[in-house]
DRENTORKOL-3810 file (N, C-alpha, C; in nm, 4 decimals):
REM DRENTORKOL-3810
@n.u->-3.8020; n.v->3.0068; n.w->-2.8889; ca.u->-3.7989; ca.v->3.1499; ca.w->-2.9021; c.u->-3.6729; c.v->3.1859; c.w->-2.9807
@n.u->-3.6884; n.v->3.2728; n.w->-3.0758; ca.u->-3.5738; ca.v->3.3199; ca.w->-3.1535; c.u->-3.5726; c.v->3.4721; c.w->-3.1528
@n.u->-3.4539; n.v->3.5268; n.w->-3.1726; ca.u->-3.4361; ca.v->3.6713; ca.w->-3.1734; c.u->-3.3732; c.v->3.7129; c.w->-3.3053
@n.u->-3.4050; n.v->3.8329; n.w->-3.3476; ca.u->-3.3518; ca.v->3.8850; ca.w->-3.4730; c.u->-3.2023; c.v->3.9133; c.w->-3.4651
@n.u->-3.1577; n.v->3.9567; n.w->-3.3476; ca.u->-3.0166; ca.v->3.9922; ca.w->-3.3304; c.u->-2.9815; c.v->3.9865; c.w->-3.1817
@n.u->-2.8520; n.v->3.9927; n.w->-3.1501; ca.u->-2.8113; ca.v->3.9864; ca.w->-3.0086; c.u->-2.8718; c.v->4.0975; c.w->-2.9225
@n.u->-2.8894; n.v->4.2136; n.w->-2.9788; ca.u->-2.9477; ca.v->4.3243; ca.w->-2.9022; c.u->-3.0884; c.v->4.2934; c.w->-2.8557
@n.u->-3.1653; n.v->4.2291; n.w->-2.9418; ca.u->-3.3013; ca.v->4.1914; ca.w->-2.9052; c.u->-3.3004; c.v->4.0861; c.w->-2.7938
@n.u->-3.2067; n.v->3.9934; n.w->-2.8014; ca.u->-3.1946; ca.v->3.8920; ca.w->-2.6969; c.u->-3.1573; c.v->3.9561; c.w->-2.5633
@n.u->-3.0655; n.v->4.0526; n.w->-2.5671; ca.u->-3.0264; ca.v->4.1213; ca.w->-2.4437; c.u->-3.1439; c.v->4.1986; c.w->-2.3848
@n.u->-3.2206; n.v->4.2634; n.w->-2.4694; ca.u->-3.3376; ca.v->4.3372; ca.w->-2.4212; c.u->-3.4373; c.v->4.2426; c.w->-2.3540
@n.u->-3.4575; n.v->4.1242; n.w->-2.4138; ca.u->-3.5483; ca.v->4.0271; ca.w->-2.3543; c.u->-3.4962; c.v->3.9852; c.w->-2.2170
@n.u->-3.3670; n.v->3.9566; n.w->-2.2093; ca.u->-3.3076; ca.v->3.9174; ca.w->-2.0806; c.u->-3.3195; c.v->4.0295; c.w->-1.9789
@n.u->-3.2991; n.v->4.1537; n.w->-2.0224; ca.u->-3.3138; ca.v->4.2684; ca.w->-1.9321; c.u->-3.4542; c.v->4.2706; c.w->-1.8720
@n.u->-3.5535; n.v->4.2461; n.w->-1.9558; ca.u->-3.6932; ca.v->4.2495; ca.w->-1.9128; c.u->-3.7285; c.v->4.1325; c.w->-1.8212
@n.u->-3.6743; n.v->4.0150; n.w->-1.8523; ca.u->-3.7143; ca.v->3.8922; ca.w->-1.7833; c.u->-3.6178; c.v->3.8467; c.w->-1.6738
@n.u->-3.5114; n.v->3.9206; n.w->-1.6503; ca.u->-3.4064; ca.v->3.8774; ca.w->-1.5582; c.u->-3.4594; c.v->3.8407; c.w->-1.4197
@n.u->-3.5411; n.v->3.9245; n.w->-1.3608; ca.u->-3.5917; ca.v->3.8994; ca.w->-1.2255; c.u->-3.6723; c.v->3.7695; c.w->-1.2217
@n.u->-3.7548; n.v->3.7473; n.w->-1.3225; ca.u->-3.8351; ca.v->3.6249; ca.w->-1.3291; c.u->-3.7467; c.v->3.5020; c.w->-1.3483
@n.u->-3.6438; n.v->3.5148; n.w->-1.4311; ca.u->-3.5544; ca.v->3.4021; ca.w->-1.4559; c.u->-3.4765; c.v->3.3638; c.w->-1.3299
@n.u->-3.4328; n.v->3.4623; n.w->-1.2557; ca.u->-3.3621; ca.v->3.4346; ca.w->-1.1300; c.u->-3.4572; c.v->3.3678; c.w->-1.0299
@n.u->-3.5806; n.v->3.4165; n.w->-1.0242; ca.u->-3.6801; ca.v->3.3539; ca.w->-0.9364; c.u->-3.7059; c.v->3.2098; c.w->-0.9794
@n.u->-3.7082; n.v->3.1863; n.w->-1.1088; ca.u->-3.7289; ca.v->3.0512; ca.w->-1.1599; c.u->-3.6133; c.v->2.9591; c.w->-1.1209
@n.u->-3.4922; n.v->3.0104; n.w->-1.1246; ca.u->-3.3755; ca.v->2.9314; ca.w->-1.0822; c.u->-3.3903; c.v->2.8924; c.w->-0.9353
@n.u->-3.4247; n.v->2.9893; n.w->-0.8525; ca.u->-3.4442; ca.v->2.9606; ca.w->-0.7092; c.u->-3.5557; c.v->2.8586; c.w->-0.6877
@n.u->-3.6653; n.v->2.8790; n.w->-0.7584; ca.u->-3.7797; ca.v->2.7890; ca.w->-0.7437; c.u->-3.7432; c.v->2.6471; c.w->-0.7878
@n.u->-3.6774; n.v->2.6359; n.w->-0.9021; ca.u->-3.6386; ca.v->2.5033; ca.w->-0.9525; c.u->-3.5482; c.v->2.4317; c.w->-0.8522
@n.u->-3.4500; n.v->2.5039; n.w->-0.8002; ca.u->-3.3580; ca.v->2.4428; ca.w->-0.7031; c.u->-3.4308; c.v->2.4060; c.w->-0.5742
@n.u->-3.5257; n.v->2.4877; n.w->-0.5346; ca.u->-3.5987; ca.v->2.4626; ca.w->-0.4103; c.u->-3.7039; c.v->2.3543; c.w->-0.4199
@n.u->-3.7371; n.v->2.3126; n.w->-0.5428; ca.u->-3.8416; ca.v->2.2114; ca.w->-0.5598; c.u->-3.7886; c.v->2.0826; c.w->-0.6225
@n.u->-3.6567; n.v->2.0654; n.w->-0.6151; ca.u->-3.5985; ca.v->1.9405; ca.w->-0.6625; c.u->-3.5718; c.v->1.9319; c.w->-0.8117
@n.u->-3.5864; n.v->2.0388; n.w->-0.8837; ca.u->-3.5588; ca.v->2.0414; ca.w->-1.0270; c.u->-3.4176; c.v->2.0956; c.w->-1.0499
@n.u->-3.3203; n.v->2.0253; n.w->-0.9925; ca.u->-3.1822; ca.v->2.0730; ca.w->-0.9912; c.u->-3.1211; c.v->2.0857; c.w->-1.1301
@n.u->-3.1536; n.v->1.9925; n.w->-1.2213; ca.u->-3.1003; ca.v->2.0031; ca.w->-1.3575; c.u->-3.1435; c.v->2.1336; c.w->-1.4232
@n.u->-3.2704; n.v->2.1679; n.w->-1.4065; ca.u->-3.3212; ca.v->2.2924; ca.w->-1.4646; c.u->-3.2523; c.v->2.4118; c.w->-1.3995
@n.u->-3.2381; n.v->2.4083; n.w->-1.2672; ca.u->-3.1786; ca.v->2.5210; ca.w->-1.1942; c.u->-3.0368; c.v->2.5503; c.w->-1.2415
@n.u->-2.9513; n.v->2.4488; n.w->-1.2456; ca.u->-2.8118; ca.v->2.4780; ca.w->-1.2795; c.u->-2.7953; c.v->2.5082; c.w->-1.4275
@n.u->-2.8744; n.v->2.4456; n.w->-1.5123; ca.u->-2.8615; ca.v->2.4718; ca.w->-1.6559; c.u->-2.9162; c.v->2.6095; c.w->-1.6937
@n.u->-3.0246; n.v->2.6512; n.w->-1.6313; ca.u->-3.0778; ca.v->2.7852; ca.w->-1.6577; c.u->-2.9807; c.v->2.8916; c.w->-1.6072
@n.u->-2.9262; n.v->2.8689; n.w->-1.4888; ca.u->-2.8261; ca.v->2.9635; ca.w->-1.4366; c.u->-2.7066; c.v->2.9710; c.w->-1.5312
@n.u->-2.6651; n.v->2.8560; n.w->-1.5818; ca.u->-2.5542; ca.v->2.8538; ca.w->-1.6758; c.u->-2.5853; c.v->2.9292; c.w->-1.8040
@n.u->-2.7085; n.v->2.9150; n.w->-1.8509; ca.u->-2.7488; ca.v->2.9848; ca.w->-1.9729; c.u->-2.7470; c.v->3.1360; c.w->-1.9546
@n.u->-2.7718; n.v->3.1817; n.w->-1.8327; ca.u->-2.7704; ca.v->3.3261; ca.w->-1.8061; c.u->-2.6299; c.v->3.3812; c.w->-1.7829
@n.u->-2.5316; n.v->3.2943; n.w->-1.7662; ca.u->-2.3961; ca.v->3.3400; ca.w->-1.7376; c.u->-2.3420; c.v->3.4386; c.w->-1.8404
@n.u->-2.3612; n.v->3.4109; n.w->-1.9661; ca.u->-2.3118; ca.v->3.5016; ca.w->-2.0705; c.u->-2.3821; c.v->3.6362; c.w->-2.0636
@n.u->-2.5114; n.v->3.6330; n.w->-2.0357; ca.u->-2.5866; ca.v->3.7581; ca.w->-2.0198; c.u->-2.5300; c.v->3.8398; c.w->-1.9037
@n.u->-2.5109; n.v->3.7736; n.w->-1.7891; ca.u->-2.4568; ca.v->3.8442; ca.w->-1.6733; c.u->-2.3186; c.v->3.9019; c.w->-1.7036
@n.u->-2.2383; n.v->3.8266; n.w->-1.7777; ca.u->-2.1049; ca.v->3.8735; ca.w->-1.8139; c.u->-2.1127; c.v->3.9973; c.w->-1.9022
@n.u->-2.1959; n.v->3.9932; n.w->-2.0042; ca.u->-2.2079; ca.v->4.1064; ca.w->-2.0967; c.u->-2.2615; c.v->4.2294; c.w->-2.0259
@n.u->-2.3632; n.v->4.2117; n.w->-1.9443; ca.u->-2.4259; ca.v->4.3250; ca.w->-1.8750; c.u->-2.3544; c.v->4.3623; c.w->-1.7448
@n.u->-2.2565; n.v->4.2825; n.w->-1.7046; ca.u->-2.1821; ca.v->4.3036; ca.w->-1.5802; c.u->-2.2743; c.v->4.3017; c.w->-1.4584
@n.u->-2.3722; n.v->4.2126; n.w->-1.4601; ca.u->-2.4602; ca.v->4.1902; ca.w->-1.3450; c.u->-2.3910; c.v->4.0878; c.w->-1.2546
@n.u->-2.2824; n.v->4.1318; n.w->-1.1938; ca.u->-2.1984; ca.v->4.0387; ca.w->-1.1186; c.u->-2.2662; c.v->3.9852; c.w->-0.9932
@n.u->-2.3419; n.v->4.0685; n.w->-0.9257; ca.u->-2.4086; ca.v->4.0226; ca.w->-0.8038; c.u->-2.5088; c.v->3.9117; c.w->-0.8356
@n.u->-2.5863; n.v->3.9310; n.w->-0.9425; ca.u->-2.6832; ca.v->3.8308; ca.w->-0.9824; c.u->-2.6133; c.v->3.7026; c.w->-1.0280
@n.u->-2.5027; n.v->3.7196; n.w->-1.0994; ca.u->-2.4259; ca.v->3.6055; ca.w->-1.1474; c.u->-2.3732; c.v->3.5245; c.w->-1.0289
@n.u->-2.3201; n.v->3.5947; n.w->-0.9310; ca.u->-2.2670; ca.v->3.5271; ca.w->-0.8136; c.u->-2.3781; c.v->3.4563; c.w->-0.7361
@n.u->-2.4918; n.v->3.5222; n.w->-0.7192; ca.u->-2.6032; ca.v->3.4622; ca.w->-0.6449; c.u->-2.6565; c.v->3.3378; c.w->-0.7155
@n.u->-2.6770; n.v->3.3461; n.w->-0.8456; ca.u->-2.7272; ca.v->3.2287; ca.w->-0.9182; c.u->-2.6194; c.v->3.1212; c.w->-0.9268
@n.u->-2.4939; n.v->3.1629; n.w->-0.9233; ca.u->-2.3847; ca.v->3.0659; ca.w->-0.9230; c.u->-2.3840; c.v->2.9819; c.w->-0.7966
@n.u->-2.4144; n.v->3.0440; n.w->-0.6846; ca.u->-2.4220; ca.v->2.9690; ca.w->-0.5583; c.u->-2.5349; c.v->2.8660; c.w->-0.5638
@n.u->-2.6486; n.v->2.9111; n.w->-0.6138; ca.u->-2.7642; ca.v->2.8211; ca.w->-0.6242; c.u->-2.7328; c.v->2.7072; c.w->-0.7204
@n.u->-2.6764; n.v->2.7406; n.w->-0.8353; ca.u->-2.6510; ca.v->2.6373; ca.w->-0.9369; c.u->-2.5438; c.v->2.5388; c.w->-0.8925
@n.u->-2.4460; n.v->2.5854; n.w->-0.8156; ca.u->-2.3434; ca.v->2.4931; ca.w->-0.7679; c.u->-2.4040; c.v->2.3899; c.w->-0.6727
@n.u->-2.4862; n.v->2.4361; n.w->-0.5819; ca.u->-2.5525; ca.v->2.3427; ca.w->-0.4902; c.u->-2.6427; c.v->2.2469; c.w->-0.5683
@n.u->-2.7136; n.v->2.3007; n.w->-0.6670; ca.u->-2.8055; ca.v->2.2172; ca.w->-0.7459; c.u->-2.7296; c.v->2.1113; c.w->-0.8254
@n.u->-2.6249; n.v->2.1506; n.w->-0.8927; ca.u->-2.5516; ca.v->2.0543; ca.w->-0.9754; c.u->-2.4832; c.v->1.9487; c.w->-0.8884
@n.u->-2.4397; n.v->1.9871; n.w->-0.7709; ca.u->-2.3786; ca.v->1.8887; ca.w->-0.6807; c.u->-2.4810; c.v->1.7865; c.w->-0.6340
@n.u->-2.6046; n.v->1.8283; n.w->-0.6163; ca.u->-2.7093; ca.v->1.7328; ca.w->-0.5771; c.u->-2.7368; c.v->1.6320; c.w->-0.6885
@n.u->-2.7133; n.v->1.6721; n.w->-0.8137; ca.u->-2.7370; ca.v->1.5794; ca.w->-0.9251; c.u->-2.6237; c.v->1.4797; c.w->-0.9423
@n.u->-2.5055; n.v->1.5137; n.w->-0.8903; ca.u->-2.3895; ca.v->1.4262; ca.w->-0.9080; c.u->-2.3238; c.v->1.4389; c.w->-1.0449
@n.u->-2.3631; n.v->1.5378; n.w->-1.1227; ca.u->-2.3073; ca.v->1.5592; ca.w->-1.2566; c.u->-2.1735; c.v->1.6323; c.w->-1.2447
@n.u->-2.0644; n.v->1.5545; n.w->-1.2490; ca.u->-1.9311; ca.v->1.6137; ca.w->-1.2283; c.u->-1.8922; c.v->1.7075; c.w->-1.3424
@n.u->-1.9314; n.v->1.6762; n.w->-1.4643; ca.u->-1.9041; ca.v->1.7661; ca.w->-1.5760; c.u->-1.9775; c.v->1.8974; c.w->-1.5600
@n.u->-2.1024; n.v->1.8891; n.w->-1.5170; ca.u->-2.1804; ca.v->2.0095; ca.w->-1.4904; c.u->-2.1210; c.v->2.0909; c.w->-1.3771
@n.u->-2.0737; n.v->2.0214; n.w->-1.2745; ca.u->-2.0111; ca.v->2.0905; ca.w->-1.1613; c.u->-1.8870; c.v->2.1661; c.w->-1.2068
@n.u->-1.8067; n.v->2.1031; n.w->-1.2914; ca.u->-1.6870; ca.v->2.1708; ca.w->-1.3434; c.u->-1.7263; c.v->2.2944; c.w->-1.4226
@n.u->-1.8323; n.v->2.2822; n.w->-1.4997; ca.u->-1.8776; ca.v->2.3947; ca.w->-1.5803; c.u->-1.9235; c.v->2.5105; c.w->-1.4913
@n.u->-2.0015; n.v->2.4788; n.w->-1.3873; ca.u->-2.0500; ca.v->2.5816; ca.w->-1.2945; c.u->-1.9320; c.v->2.6475; c.w->-1.2222
@n.u->-1.8365; n.v->2.5681; n.w->-1.1785; ca.u->-1.7199; ca.v->2.6246; ca.w->-1.1101; c.u->-1.6396; c.v->2.7167; c.w->-1.2017
@n.u->-1.6270; n.v->2.6787; n.w->-1.3279; ca.u->-1.5558; ca.v->2.7643; ca.w->-1.4230; c.u->-1.6291; c.v->2.8971; c.w->-1.4417
@n.u->-1.7603; n.v->2.8912; n.w->-1.4476; ca.u->-1.8405; ca.v->3.0131; ca.w->-1.4617; c.u->-1.8227; c.v->3.1033; c.w->-1.3395
@n.u->-1.8268; n.v->3.0416; n.w->-1.2222; ca.u->-1.8066; ca.v->3.1201; ca.w->-1.0991; c.u->-1.6675; c.v->3.1809; c.w->-1.0955
@n.u->-1.5685; n.v->3.1079; n.w->-1.1445; ca.u->-1.4328; ca.v->3.1612; ca.w->-1.1498; c.u->-1.4248; c.v->3.2849; c.w->-1.2373
@n.u->-1.4940; n.v->3.2822; n.w->-1.3490; ca.u->-1.4977; ca.v->3.3989; ca.w->-1.4375; c.u->-1.5618; c.v->3.5166; c.w->-1.3654
@n.u->-1.6687; n.v->3.4903; n.w->-1.2940; ca.u->-1.7370; ca.v->3.5965; ca.w->-1.2195; c.u->-1.6444; c.v->3.6578; c.w->-1.1151
@n.u->-1.5752; n.v->3.5729; n.w->-1.0395; ca.u->-1.4839; ca.v->3.6242; ca.w->-0.9378; c.u->-1.3713; c.v->3.7051; c.w->-0.9999
@n.u->-1.3237; n.v->3.6639; n.w->-1.1159; ca.u->-1.2201; ca.v->3.7421; ca.w->-1.1848; c.u->-1.2729; c.v->3.8798; c.w->-1.2199
@n.u->-1.3997; n.v->3.8872; n.w->-1.2618; ca.u->-1.4589; ca.v->4.0165; ca.w->-1.2919; c.u->-1.4668; c.v->4.1032; c.w->-1.1671
@n.u->-1.5010; n.v->4.0419; n.w->-1.0519; ca.u->-1.5049; ca.v->4.1195; ca.w->-0.9282; c.u->-1.3655; c.v->4.1715; c.w->-0.8935
@n.u->-1.2635; n.v->4.0881; n.w->-0.9107; ca.u->-1.1270; ca.v->4.1339; ca.w->-0.8826; c.u->-1.0893; c.v->4.2490; c.w->-0.9747
@n.u->-1.1248; n.v->4.2352; n.w->-1.1037; ca.u->-1.0963; ca.v->4.3427; ca.w->-1.1987; c.u->-1.1738; c.v->4.4685; c.w->-1.1606
@n.u->-1.2987; n.v->4.4511; n.w->-1.1196; ca.u->-1.3791; ca.v->4.5655; ca.w->-1.0785; c.u->-1.3143; c.v->4.6361; c.w->-0.9602
@n.u->-1.2614; n.v->4.5594; n.w->-0.8673; ca.u->-1.1956; ca.v->4.6178; ca.w->-0.7511; c.u->-1.0726; c.v->4.6971; c.w->-0.7934
@n.u->-0.9993; n.v->4.6450; n.w->-0.8897; ca.u->-0.8779; ca.v->4.7124; ca.w->-0.9372; c.u->-0.9109; c.v->4.8432; c.w->-1.0069
@n.u->-1.0153; n.v->4.8430; n.w->-1.0906; ca.u->-1.0432; ca.v->4.9622; ca.w->-1.1716; c.u->-1.1423; c.v->5.0584; c.w->-1.1070
@n.u->-1.2004; n.v->5.0208; n.w->-0.9940; ca.u->-1.2971; ca.v->5.1086; ca.w->-0.9280; c.u->-1.2278; c.v->5.2369; c.w->-0.8821
@n.u->-1.2819; n.v->5.3517; n.w->-0.9243; ca.u->-1.2215; ca.v->5.4780; ca.w->-0.8797; c.u->-1.2256; c.v->5.4896; c.w->-0.7279
@n.u->-1.1281; n.v->5.5556; n.w->-0.6727; ca.u->-1.1212; ca.v->5.5739; ca.w->-0.5279; c.u->-1.2495; c.v->5.6387; c.w->-0.4764
@n.u->-1.3103; n.v->5.7259; n.w->-0.5567; ca.u->-1.4312; ca.v->5.7952; ca.w->-0.5134; c.u->-1.5555; c.v->5.7058; c.w->-0.5134
@n.u->-1.5485; n.v->5.5898; n.w->-0.5775; ca.u->-1.6649; ca.v->5.5010; ca.w->-0.5855; c.u->-1.6638; c.v->5.4032; c.w->-0.4685
@n.u->-1.7025; n.v->5.4519; n.w->-0.3525; ca.u->-1.7012; ca.v->5.3690; ca.w->-0.2320; c.u->-1.8007; c.v->5.2534; c.w->-0.2431
@n.u->-1.9163; n.v->5.2797; n.w->-0.3038; ca.u->-2.0177; ca.v->5.1765; ca.w->-0.3159; c.u->-1.9662; c.v->5.0625; c.w->-0.4042
@n.u->-1.9067; n.v->5.0947; n.w->-0.5177; ca.u->-1.8525; ca.v->4.9928; ca.w->-0.6067; c.u->-1.7436; c.v->4.9117; c.w->-0.5396
@n.u->-1.6579; n.v->4.9792; n.w->-0.4659; ca.u->-1.5516; ca.v->4.9100; ca.w->-0.3944; c.u->-1.6101; c.v->4.8173; c.w->-0.2885
@n.u->-1.7096; n.v->4.8665; n.w->-0.2171; ca.u->-1.7712; ca.v->4.7861; ca.w->-0.1117; c.u->-1.8331; c.v->4.6592; c.w->-0.1698
@n.u->-1.9065; n.v->4.6722; n.w->-0.2806; ca.u->-1.9711; ca.v->4.5555; ca.w->-0.3394; c.u->-1.8665; c.v->4.4541; c.w->-0.3853
@n.u->-1.7604; n.v->4.5005; n.w->-0.4484; ca.u->-1.6556; ca.v->4.4097; ca.w->-0.4954; c.u->-1.5888; c.v->4.3374; c.w->-0.3786
@n.u->-1.5570; n.v->4.4099; n.w->-0.2731; ca.u->-1.4950; ca.v->4.3477; ca.w->-0.1560; c.u->-1.5882; c.v->4.2452; c.w->-0.0922
@n.u->-1.7148; n.v->4.2810; n.w->-0.0811; ca.u->-1.8128; ca.v->4.1899; ca.w->-0.0226; c.u->-1.8223; c.v->4.0629; c.w->-0.1066
@n.u->-1.8296; n.v->4.0770; n.w->-0.2371; ca.u->-1.8421; ca.v->3.9619; ca.w->-0.3258; c.u->-1.7186; c.v->3.8722; c.w->-0.3211
@n.u->-1.6048; n.v->3.9310; n.w->-0.2975; ca.u->-1.4816; ca.v->3.8536; ca.w->-0.2909; c.u->-1.4603; c.v->3.7891; c.w->-0.1542
@n.u->-1.5560; n.v->3.8074; n.w->-0.0641; ca.u->-1.5466; ca.v->3.7414; ca.w->0.0656; c.u->-1.4597; c.v->3.8170; c.w->0.1643
@n.u->-1.4532; n.v->3.9480; n.w->0.1508; ca.u->-1.3753; ca.v->4.0293; ca.w->0.2434; c.u->-1.4705; c.v->4.1239; c.w->0.3171
@n.u->-1.5583; n.v->4.0667; n.w->0.4005; ca.u->-1.6651; ca.v->4.1460; ca.w->0.4605; c.u->-1.6179; c.v->4.2573; c.w->0.5520
@n.u->-1.5068; n.v->4.2398; n.w->0.6212; ca.u->-1.4619; ca.v->4.3467; ca.w->0.7112; c.u->-1.4252; c.v->4.4717; c.w->0.6325
@n.u->-1.3521; n.v->4.4545; n.w->0.5216; ca.u->-1.3199; ca.v->4.5687; ca.w->0.4373; c.u->-1.4462; c.v->4.6231; c.w->0.3712
@n.u->-1.5362; n.v->4.5333; n.w->0.3306; ca.u->-1.6601; ca.v->4.5758; ca.w->0.2660; c.u->-1.7444; c.v->4.6594; c.w->0.3620
@n.u->-1.7502; n.v->4.6171; n.w->0.4884; ca.u->-1.8300; ca.v->4.6898; ca.w->0.5878; c.u->-1.7831; c.v->4.8354; c.w->0.5984
@n.u->-1.6506; n.v->4.8560; n.w->0.6016; ca.u->-1.5980; ca.v->4.9919; ca.w->0.6107; c.u->-1.6296; c.v->5.0711; c.w->0.4841
@n.u->-1.6154; n.v->5.0079; n.w->0.3684; ca.u->-1.6446; ca.v->5.0767; ca.w->0.2424; c.u->-1.7935; c.v->5.1124; c.w->0.2326
@n.u->-1.8813; n.v->5.0203; n.w->0.2754; ca.u->-2.0251; ca.v->5.0497; ca.w->0.2736; c.u->-2.0577; c.v->5.1621; c.w->0.3724
@n.u->-1.9915; n.v->5.1624; n.w->0.4872; ca.u->-2.0132; ca.v->5.2706; ca.w->0.5844; c.u->-1.9727; c.v->5.4046; c.w->0.5256
@n.u->-1.8575; n.v->5.4070; n.w->0.4588; ca.u->-1.8124; ca.v->5.5303; ca.w->0.3937; c.u->-1.9114; c.v->5.5740; c.w->0.2866
@n.u->-1.9583; n.v->5.4776; n.w->0.2065; ca.u->-2.0543; ca.v->5.5092; ca.w->0.1001; c.u->-2.1838; c.v->5.5634; c.w->0.1604
@n.u->-2.2299; n.v->5.5040; n.w->0.2695; ca.u->-2.3534; ca.v->5.5487; ca.w->0.3334; c.u->-2.3408; c.v->5.6939; c.w->0.3798
@n.u->-2.2296; n.v->5.7261; n.w->0.4415; ca.u->-2.2088; ca.v->5.8634; ca.w->0.4886; c.u->-2.2114; c.v->5.9621; c.w->0.3717
@n.u->-2.1477; n.v->5.9262; n.w->0.2617; ca.u->-2.1453; ca.v->6.0140; ca.w->0.1442; c.u->-2.2855; c.v->6.0297; c.w->0.0866
@n.u->-2.3581; n.v->5.9177; n.w->0.0713; ca.u->-2.4924; ca.v->5.9240; ca.w->0.0151; c.u->-2.5852; c.v->6.0071; c.w->0.1038
@n.u->-2.5716; n.v->5.9913; n.w->0.2355; ca.u->-2.6555; ca.v->6.0700; ca.w->0.3267; c.u->-2.6232; c.v->6.2184; c.w->0.3140
@n.u->-2.4937; n.v->6.2522; n.w->0.3075; ca.u->-2.4535; ca.v->6.3923; ca.w->0.2910; c.u->-2.5092; c.v->6.4525; c.w->0.1628
@n.u->-2.5122; n.v->6.3723; n.w->0.0570; ca.u->-2.5600; ca.v->6.4202; ca.w->-0.0728; c.u->-2.7113; c.v->6.4123; c.w->-0.0858
@n.u->-2.7763; n.v->6.3475; n.w->0.0105; ca.u->-2.9207; ca.v->6.3292; ca.w->0.0029; c.u->-2.9622; c.v->6.2326; c.w->-0.1074
@n.u->-2.8767; n.v->6.1376; n.w->-0.1353; ca.u->-2.9023; ca.v->6.0412; ca.w->-0.2419; c.u->-2.9991; c.v->5.9334; c.w->-0.1915
@n.u->-3.1026; n.v->5.9024; n.w->-0.2705; ca.u->-3.1993; ca.v->5.8008; ca.w->-0.2281; c.u->-3.1385; c.v->5.6625; c.w->-0.2064
@n.u->-3.0242; n.v->5.6351; n.w->-0.2648; ca.u->-2.9628; ca.v->5.5027; ca.w->-0.2492; c.u->-2.9123; c.v->5.4773; c.w->-0.1073
@n.u->-2.9164; n.v->5.5753; n.w->-0.0240; ca.u->-2.8692; ca.v->5.5559; ca.w->0.1131; c.u->-2.9412; c.v->5.4392; c.w->0.1795
@n.u->-3.0693; n.v->5.4231; n.w->0.1501; ca.u->-3.1459; ca.v->5.3125; ca.w->0.2095; c.u->-3.0930; c.v->5.1774; c.w->0.1610
@n.u->-3.0558; n.v->5.1689; n.w->0.0329; ca.u->-3.0008; ca.v->5.0442; ca.w->-0.0203; c.u->-2.8671; c.v->5.0118; c.w->0.0453
@n.u->-2.7851; n.v->5.1134; n.w->0.0616; ca.u->-2.6543; ca.v->5.0933; ca.w->0.1232; c.u->-2.6731; c.v->5.0519; c.w->0.2691
@n.u->-2.7693; n.v->5.1140; n.w->0.3371; ca.u->-2.7984; ca.v->5.0761; ca.w->0.4763; c.u->-2.8410; c.v->4.9297; c.w->0.4833
@n.u->-2.9199; n.v->4.8859; n.w->0.3874; ca.u->-2.9640; ca.v->4.7453; ca.w->0.3840; c.u->-2.8434; c.v->4.6523; c.w->0.3664
@n.u->-2.7478; n.v->4.6912; n.w->0.2830; ca.u->-2.6276; ca.v->4.6099; ca.w->0.2626; c.u->-2.5478; c.v->4.6001; c.w->0.3925
@n.u->-2.5363; n.v->4.7112; n.w->0.4616; ca.u->-2.4643; ca.v->4.7105; ca.w->0.5897; c.u->-2.5337; c.v->4.6193; c.w->0.6898
@n.u->-2.6655; n.v->4.6267; n.w->0.6942; ca.u->-2.7408; ca.v->4.5417; ca.w->0.7849; c.u->-2.7214; c.v->4.3954; c.w->0.7504
@n.u->-2.7180; n.v->4.3645; n.w->0.6200; ca.u->-2.6978; ca.v->4.2264; ca.w->0.5752; c.u->-2.5593; c.v->4.1735; c.w->0.6123
@n.u->-2.4615; n.v->4.2630; n.w->0.6149; ca.u->-2.3267; ca.v->4.2224; ca.w->0.6534; c.u->-2.3174; c.v->4.1894; c.w->0.8013
@n.u->-2.4117; n.v->4.2435; n.w->0.8788; ca.u->-2.4138; ca.v->4.2114; ca.w->1.0213; c.u->-2.3331; c.v->4.3036; c.w->1.1050
END
């Protein structure tokens, strides 16, 4: 498959992202670890450009487990470097997130492994969304439930 320009490639990735992530999960779950970690790696630049940090982090977890099962130490180093870039983006997101963006702050804290702070930020975001009658309140409630 070839694209006329980077914009066309990004549009294709935008359209196919959900399927590609499902394919990564499926490959890892069916013993096709090389495909899983390499496909996840190929999407890393897309996730970086589009700032799909949650998806990047999720596929990074899958790809790290997959590459470790293969024993490919070079691949493992590559996956770890990609995850490091993602975590740096989350830290930067946390730094630049406006005080009023409780949801953004909550997601960044959660991704950085600070669930107690994330839980409070998600609770604050939920209260604001409910007050405003924003439909995203259900999504925020789901995140809180996932945090436990």
